[in-house]
C-alpha positions, 0 to 999 in steps of 0.5 A, spaced: 516 250 324 517 255 330 525 256 331 527 258 338 531 264 338 538 263 340 541 268 345 548 270 345 552 267 350 553 273 354 553 273 362 550 279 366 557 282 367 558 282 360 552 285 358 553 290 364 560 292 361 557 293 354 551 298 357 557 302 361 561 303 355 555 305 351 553 310 357 560 313 357 560 314 350 554 319 351 548 314 348 542 315 352 538 309 355 533 308 349 539 308 344 542 303 348 536 298 348 536 298 341 543 297 340 543 291 345 537 288 341 540 290 334 547 288 334 548 284 340 542 280 340 539 281 346 532 282 346 530 285 353 535 286 358 529 287 363 528 279 362 535 278 365 533 282 372 536 288 371 534 295 367 538 299 363 537 306 367 538 303 374 545 300 371 547 307 369 544 310 375 549 305 379 555 308 375 552 315 375 551 316 368 544 317 367 541 323 364 533 323 364 531 322 356 525 326 358 529 332 360 534 332 355 528 331 349 524 337 353 530 341 353 532 340 345 524 342 344 525 349 348 531 350 344 528 349 337 522 353 339 526 359 341 530 359 335 524 358 331 520 364 335 527 368 334 526 368 326 518 368 326 516 374 331 509 373 330 508 366 331 505 366 338 503 359 338 511 357 338 512 362 344 506 359 348 509 352 347 516 355 349 513 357 356 509 350 357 515 346 355 519 351 360 514 350 366 514 342 364 522 342 365 522 346 371 517 341 374 521 335 372 527 338 375 523 340 382 521 333 382 527 330 381 531 334 386 526 331 392 
């Protein structure tokens, strides 16, 4: 009734090479996990004793996805507020996200 899932015959160094190659292409660690799951049949890299983010940090390629997403939100809100001058909620959200980004940068510098 229950079938065992057959994992591909990739060793740890092959998986690390795939992660590094995807990182060089500019793919975020979130997307790398999805690609490994969908295209390579690796359900979780963490079960192999390593994390995608740590591998990318080891090869100096990691960008914090939270920082990148916050920067995109700020940029989109600024564009929106430029077109809609009376949307004060958007202006306030821009200020809040900018403060959050500044705090993230301050904490990552320590």
